[in-house]
Structure formats: structure tokens, C-alpha cells
C-alpha positions, -999 to +999 in steps of 0.1 A: +002+004-006+022+025+010+049+017-024+015+029-048+009+060-021+046+071-033+041+057-064+011+079-071+023+112-055+055+104-084+032+111-108+011+140-095+048+158-092+056+144-123+024+155-138+024+189-120+058+198-134+046+196-169+015+216-158+041+250-143+067+245-178+037+260-197+025+297-208+003+317-206-001+338-241-023+368-250-053+349-271-055+369-305-079+355-335-051+329-359-053+352-388-038+382-360-006+355-355+028+354-382+028+327-394+049+297-397+075+307-413+079+341-408+083+328-376+110+303-380+129+331-399+123+359-380+147+339-352+169+318-372+174+352-381+179+360-345+208+329-340+190+305-332+195+273-342+154+253-348+159+220-328+111+222-334+090+244-332+055+238-320+020+256-314+016+256-280-018+266-266-020+300-274+027+309-276+050+298-302+076+276-285+111+269-296+132+237-284+168+242-299+197+260-292+203+303-288+237+323-311+261+308-280+251+272-285+230+270-259+199+248-248+171+271-250+132+262-245+110+295-257+078+299-262+068+330-278+039+358-275+026+344-314+015+378-330+044+398-319+070+376-309+076+387-278+090+365-256+065+352-233+091+322-211+123+311-214+117+279-197+153+266-177 
């Protein structure tokens, strides 16, 4: 019984950690979002290397490397491409 509780608690903590990682971006109509190809091009021009780029809720989310080669996970406002959150 104790092992079952421990496993349940560990699962709960793991899930809450993933939920905490998400960012909250303003909700704009999709027609106002920067086009995904333009957003990618902007980030590459700024020096990012893109490993994965996706829509996450109302944000664009980047997994990759910055100019210095450091791994990053960054959430961007889908309309303005302003940084909303950098995950550590």
C-alpha cells in the first residue's frame, strides 16, 4: 500500500511539473498570428538553431539553441514574437 501511494505521489509531482512548464500567451485570432514560416525565419535570423518549433496553446514554442549554442526552450507571443517565457 505504501509503495502504491509513493508511486501515485511521484506521478502527481511529475504531471504537475509538466503543467507548470507551459506559458500563458494572449489569445489572438489565428489570422493575426505571425505566419509560422515567418516566425521561424525571424528566429533563425536572430541566431537561434531550431530543433523543434510548434504551437503550444496560444504560443509558439521553440526547442533549440541560442547564438551561444546553449539549449533553450522558449515560448513566444504568436502575434508579436515577444518572449513570454524561457524555461530553465
